[in-house]
C-alpha positions as CSV (number, residue, x, y, z in Angstrom):
1,M,-41.1,-14.2,11.6
2,F,-38.9,-11.2,11.0
3,A,-37.9,-11.2,14.6
4,C,-36.8,-14.8,14.4
5,S,-34.8,-14.0,11.2
6,E,-33.0,-11.1,13.0
7,D,-32.2,-13.4,16.0
8,N,-30.8,-16.0,13.6
9,D,-28.7,-13.4,11.9
10,D,-27.3,-12.1,15.2
11,N,-26.5,-15.7,16.3
12,Q,-24.8,-16.4,13.0
13,Q,-22.7,-13.2,13.4
14,A,-21.8,-14.2,17.0
15,N,-20.7,-17.7,15.9
16,N,-18.9,-16.5,12.8
17,P,-17.0,-13.3,13.5
18,N,-14.7,-11.8,10.9
19,L,-11.3,-10.2,10.7
20,V,-11.8,-7.0,8.8
21,I,-8.9,-5.2,7.2
22,K,-9.3,-1.5,6.4
23,L,-6.9,1.0,4.8
24,K,-6.1,4.5,6.0
25,F,-3.8,7.1,4.4
26,D,-2.4,9.7,6.8
27,P,-0.4,12.7,5.6
28,N,0.5,13.6,9.2
29,Q,1.9,10.2,10.2
30,E,5.6,10.1,10.8
31,R,7.8,9.9,7.6
32,L,10.2,6.9,7.8
33,N,13.1,5.6,5.8
34,N,13.8,2.0,4.7
35,I,14.9,0.9,8.2
36,G,11.9,2.5,10.0
37,E,13.7,5.6,11.2
38,P,12.5,9.2,10.8
39,A,13.5,10.6,7.4
40,T,13.9,14.1,6.0
41,I,13.9,15.0,2.3
42,P,17.3,14.8,0.8
43,S,19.1,17.9,-0.4
44,G,18.3,18.6,-4.1
45,N,14.9,16.9,-3.9
46,A,11.4,18.0,-3.0
47,A,8.3,16.1,-2.0
48,Q,4.5,16.4,-1.4
49,S,1.8,14.4,0.3
50,P,-0.5,13.0,-2.5
51,N,-4.2,12.6,-2.1
52,V,-4.5,8.8,-2.3
53,N,-7.8,7.6,-3.7
54,R,-7.2,3.9,-3.8
55,M,-4.6,1.2,-3.1
56,S,-4.0,-2.4,-3.7
57,A,-2.0,-4.9,-1.7
58,N,-0.8,-8.3,-2.8
59,Y,0.1,-9.9,0.5
60,I,-0.7,-9.5,4.2
61,E,1.0,-11.4,7.0
62,L,0.7,-11.3,10.8
63,A,4.1,-12.0,12.5
64,P,4.4,-13.2,16.1
65,G,7.8,-11.6,16.7
66,A,10.7,-9.6,15.5
67,F,12.6,-12.7,14.4
68,T,9.8,-14.2,12.4
69,A,11.1,-14.5,8.9
70,L,9.0,-13.2,6.0
71,G,6.6,-16.0,5.1
72,D,6.8,-17.8,8.4
73,G,4.0,-15.8,10.0
74,E,0.3,-16.1,9.6
75,V,-0.5,-15.2,5.9
76,I,-4.0,-14.0,5.8
77,F,-4.1,-12.7,2.2
78,S,-2.2,-13.5,-1.1
79,G,-3.2,-11.8,-4.3
80,D,-3.4,-13.4,-7.7
81,E,-0.1,-13.8,-9.6
82,T,0.8,-14.9,-13.1
83,T,3.7,-15.7,-15.5
84,A,1.8,-14.5,-18.5
85,G,4.4,-11.7,-18.9
86,G,7.4,-14.0,-18.4
87,N,8.7,-13.9,-14.8
88,N,6.2,-14.3,-12.0
89,A,4.3,-11.1,-11.3
90,I,1.3,-9.6,-9.6
91,N,-1.7,-10.0,-11.8
92,F,-3.0,-6.4,-11.9
93,Q,-6.2,-7.3,-13.7
94,N,-7.3,-9.4,-10.7
95,A,-6.1,-7.0,-8.0
96,Q,-8.2,-5.9,-5.0
97,F,-8.6,-2.2,-4.2
98,A,-9.8,-0.1,-1.4
99,G,-9.8,3.7,-0.7
100,D,-9.3,5.7,2.5
101,N,-11.2,4.2,5.5
102,E,-12.6,1.5,3.2
103,T,-12.5,-2.3,3.8
104,F,-9.9,-4.1,1.8
105,L,-10.4,-7.7,3.1
106,T,-12.9,-9.6,5.2
107,I,-12.1,-13.2,6.3
108,P,-13.6,-15.4,9.1
109,L,-11.6,-15.2,12.3
110,S,-11.8,-19.0,12.4
111,D,-9.4,-19.0,9.4
112,V,-6.7,-17.2,11.4
113,T,-4.5,-19.2,13.8
114,A,-5.1,-18.3,17.4
115,G,-2.1,-16.5,19.0
116,T,-0.5,-13.2,19.7
117,Y,1.0,-11.2,16.9
118,E,3.3,-8.2,17.3
119,W,3.8,-7.1,13.7
120,V,2.0,-7.0,10.4
121,R,3.6,-7.1,6.9
122,V,1.8,-5.7,3.9
123,S,3.2,-6.1,0.3
124,L,1.9,-3.1,-1.5
125,A,1.1,-3.4,-5.2
126,Y,-0.5,-0.1,-6.5
127,Q,-1.5,3.3,-5.3
128,E,-3.4,6.0,-7.2
129,G,-4.2,9.6,-6.3
130,E,-3.9,13.3,-7.1
131,I,-0.7,15.3,-7.0
132,D,0.0,19.0,-7.7
133,F,2.3,20.2,-10.5
134,L,3.5,23.3,-12.2
135,L,3.3,24.0,-15.9
136,N,4.2,27.3,-17.5
137,G,3.8,29.1,-14.2
138,T,0.3,27.7,-13.6
139,D,-0.6,25.2,-10.9
140,Y,-2.5,22.1,-11.9
141,T,-3.6,18.8,-10.4
142,G,-3.0,15.4,-12.1
143,T,-3.6,11.8,-11.3
144,L,-0.7,9.5,-10.6
145,G,-0.8,5.7,-10.7
146,S,2.2,4.1,-9.0
147,F,3.1,0.4,-9.4
148,V,5.2,-0.3,-6.3
149,G,5.0,-4.1,-6.2
150,Y,8.0,-6.3,-6.9
151,N,6.8,-7.0,-10.5
152,T,3.4,-6.5,-12.1
153,Y,1.8,-7.9,-15.1
154,I,-0.5,-5.3,-16.7
155,T,-2.6,-5.7,-19.8
156,S,-4.1,-2.2,-19.6
157,F,-5.5,0.1,-16.9
158,D,-7.7,3.2,-16.6
159,L,-6.2,6.4,-15.2
160,N,-8.8,9.1,-14.7
161,G,-10.7,7.9,-17.8
162,E,-7.7,7.4,-20.0
163,T,-6.8,3.9,-21.0
164,I,-3.1,2.9,-20.8
165,D,-2.0,-0.2,-22.7
166,V,1.1,-2.1,-21.4
167,N,0.7,-5.8,-22.1
168,G,3.7,-6.9,-20.2
169,N,5.5,-7.0,-16.9
170,K,6.7,-3.8,-15.1
171,L,9.2,-3.8,-12.2
172,Q,8.7,-1.8,-9.0
173,G,8.7,2.0,-9.7
174,F,6.6,2.0,-12.9
175,W,4.2,5.0,-13.0
176,A,1.8,6.8,-15.2
177,F,0.5,10.3,-14.9
178,E,-2.6,11.9,-16.4
179,A,-3.6,15.6,-16.5
180,E,-6.1,17.4,-18.7
181,G,-6.2,14.4,-21.0
182,F,-2.5,14.2,-21.4
183,V,-0.8,11.0,-20.3
184,T,2.8,10.1,-19.7
185,Q,4.6,7.2,-18.0
186,G,8.0,6.4,-16.6
187,Q,10.1,4.3,-14.4
188,A,11.7,5.3,-11.1
189,P,15.3,4.2,-10.5
190,E,15.8,0.7,-9.3
191,G,15.9,0.4,-5.5
192,A,14.6,4.0,-5.1
193,T,11.2,3.2,-3.8
194,T,11.1,3.5,0.0
195,V,9.8,0.4,1.9
196,P,9.9,1.0,5.7
197,N,11.0,-2.1,7.6
198,P,11.7,-1.5,11.3
199,L,12.8,-5.2,11.5
200,F,15.6,-4.5,9.0
201,D,18.2,-6.3,11.1
202,S,16.2,-9.2,12.5
203,S,13.8,-9.9,9.5
204,P,15.0,-8.4,6.3
205,I,12.9,-8.4,3.1
206,P,14.1,-9.0,-0.5
207,Q,15.4,-6.0,-2.4
208,G,12.8,-4.8,-4.9
209,S,9.8,-6.0,-2.9
210,C,7.3,-3.6,-1.3
211,V,6.7,-5.3,2.0
212,V,6.0,-2.6,4.5
213,T,6.2,-3.6,8.2
214,G,4.3,-2.1,11.1
215,E,4.1,-2.9,14.8
216,F,0.9,-3.3,16.9
217,E,1.1,-0.9,19.8
218,N,0.1,-3.6,22.4
219,G,0.2,-6.7,20.3
220,F,-2.8,-8.3,18.6
221,T,-4.2,-11.5,20.2
222,I,-6.7,-13.9,18.7
223,T,-8.1,-16.4,21.3
224,G,-10.3,-18.4,19.0
225,N,-13.3,-17.6,21.2
226,E,-14.2,-14.2,19.7
227,T,-17.9,-13.4,19.3
228,Q,-17.5,-10.1,17.4
229,D,-15.7,-8.9,14.4
230,I,-12.2,-7.5,14.9
231,V,-11.1,-4.6,12.7
232,I,-7.5,-3.9,11.9
233,T,-7.0,-0.5,10.3
234,L,-3.7,-0.3,8.4
235,S,-2.7,3.3,8.6
236,F,-0.1,4.2,6.0
237,S,2.0,7.3,6.1
238,I,1.7,9.4,2.9
239,N,3.8,12.2,4.5
240,N,5.7,13.7,1.6
241,S,5.7,10.2,0.0
242,F,5.8,11.6,-3.6
243,E,9.4,12.8,-4.1
244,W,11.3,14.2,-7.1
245,T,14.5,15.8,-8.1
246,E,14.4,19.6,-8.2
247,V,15.5,21.6,-11.2
248,N,13.8,24.8,-10.2
249,A,14.2,25.0,-6.4
250,D,10.7,26.1,-5.6
251,G,9.2,23.0,-3.9
252,K,6.8,22.4,-6.8
253,Y,6.8,19.4,-9.1
254,E,7.6,20.7,-12.6
255,P,8.0,17.7,-15.1
256,S,8.3,20.1,-18.0
257,A,11.5,21.4,-16.5
258,G,13.0,17.9,-16.4
259,E,12.2,17.2,-12.7
260,Q,12.2,13.4,-12.3
261,V,10.2,11.2,-10.0
262,V,12.5,9.3,-7.7
263,D,10.3,7.8,-4.9
264,M,6.6,6.9,-4.5
265,G,6.9,4.6,-1.6
266,L,4.7,4.9,1.4
267,R,6.5,6.1,4.6
268,G,5.3,3.9,7.4
269,L,2.6,1.6,8.7
270,I,0.8,1.6,12.0
271,P,-1.8,-1.2,12.5
272,M,-4.7,-0.2,14.8
273,V,-7.1,-2.8,16.3
274,S,-10.8,-2.1,17.2
275,N,-14.1,-3.9,17.4
């Protein structure tokens, strides 16, 4: 009876394969600017690669070509949104999360339109991880929560055991930082969050959104006749993705000296396909 059960499970899997979306955070992946070109750290600023623990996305779209407008591709995921805070916003309380090399989304391949896709677009919403900072000559590690979505409705959220109450909408660039039980929060300048889009000329994205675009190396084809799961790993560059203005030119983040966070945006996206 057990053997029959296993056979049935195998047949069901073969007849109902899934598309699995995983996340990966790579500190060695190329660091890009808003138009998908290699980027250096501006003079007067410094940066570090954070240790990202988890991330949330609000939208994932497969695009057939470079001229496919945002929204005209195959949308495979849309997160919950709300007007509870006024303007339409990502509903953070219902957000989905995944960590490094963890599964973010699983959907039946039968729900995805058969065809060949060259690009993937991912609207990022939130990222959380550890960063290093300097205080009174001593090095510490703290936890940073970065809200990079276009607009986010937040009631409250937990950051390393500390509850932060907001009860309202926050635009892209809102952040909170916890270290040794001390919590602070702030807002990066408008338009300062890097959002790499190599299709800047052919398929622009709205200002203030966080739709990162990446190209499949050899395209991604769904025939409609698949018998096994397909895994797409979304590899995001965290190469010096946390950036601040320097007051003391030592390459260390020192908020007590007045050094301000200017950019928390991820620095590129490479989608990789496997079975």
